[in-house]
N, C-alpha and C positions, 0 to 999 in steps of 0.2 A: 504494500500500500504506500502511496506517496506520502511524503512528510506533511504536505498541506492537508490531505484528507485525514491523517492521524491527528493533526492539531485541531481540525474542525470537529472530529468525533470527540476528542477530549473536551472541547469547549461545550459541546451539546450535552455530554454526560454530566459535566460539572454543573451546568445550568439546571438540568433535571434533578440532580441530587440536591441542589440548594433549595429548589422549590418543593420537592416531594418529601425529603428527609430533613433537611436543614443542617446547617453547620453545627449548631449547638448539640443536636442529637448525635451526629457523627462523632463530635469531640467527646461526648459523654461515653460513647461506646469505646472509643480508642483510649481515653485517659482515665475514665471513671474507675475508682477503686484500685488503681495501680500504685505500687510503692514508688515507682519512678515514672510519672506520667510524661515527662519530657522525652525519655527514651522511647516510649511507645509512639509519641507524636513524631519523633524523628523517623522511626520505622515506617509509620503510615505514609509520611511524606516522601519516603524513599521508594515506595512501591511504584515502579515504573514499567513493570512487565518484563524486565530484563534481569533484575537482581534475584539471586537464589535465596532460599530459606536460610542456609548456613550463614551467608553474609549478613542477612537481616538479623539473625540471632546475635551475631557478634556486635552489630550496631546497638542492639538493645541491652547487651550484657547478660543474656540468658542462654540457656541450652537450646540446641536445635529442636529437640522434641517439644520443649515449652513453646518455642516460636511457632512451630507447626500447629499446635493446638490453638494458639491465639489467632493465627491467620485463618484457620478453618472456621473458627467462631466468627470472625469478621466476615468471611465469605457467606456463611449461613445467615448472618444478619443483613447482608446486602450492601455492605459498605466497601467491598472490594470484589474483584472478579479475577478468575484465573485465565491467563492467556496461554498457559503451557498445557501440560498433560497432568493426569492424576499422579503419575510416578515422578514427574519433574515439573512441579507447579511454578508458574511465573505470575505473580499477582500484580494487579494494577489498581491503584486507588481511584476513587470517584472524583475527588477534588483535592486541592492543596489546602491543608488546614493552617490557619495563622498560629503564631506562637501563643502560648497559654496566656501570658500577661496582656497581650494586645486583644485577645478574644475576650478576656474577662472585663477589660475596660469598655469594650464595645457593647457587651451584654448589659453591663450596669447602666450605660448611657441609654440604651434602648429601653431598659426597664424603667428608668427615670422618666423618659418621654411618655411611655404608656401610662405611668402613674399620674403624670401631669395632665394628660388627655382625659383620663378617667375621673379626675377630680371634678366635683360639682362646683361650678362658678356661681357666685352670689347672684349675678344678673340672670342666671338660667333657672333659678328656683322660683316657684310660685307660692304665694301665701294662701293658706286655706281659711 
């Protein structure tokens, strides 16, 4: 496949993932409950369809069997897909996740905006 088509497909997949699953949900699956969420974030963002499980395990600082279980779980949850074979998987991420600190500040800002929008303004109330 040409590089242009690969980039277009990646963009379409990322847009669909953002609208259907959402970045916070994917982040929660990747980082939630992990001792070292940064390492798993790094692994997720390294999923380019070319990197093998052994190299990903080294990146996360875990054993290869542990990484295989994590990747299979992510595939079952629909946040990655396998471009390789069952015997030699090559996983691809749906989208690039932002760093945890940047994501947290964006989520807080979004939550503050929703809270402000949901607040009842005095001019909107009616007296009974």
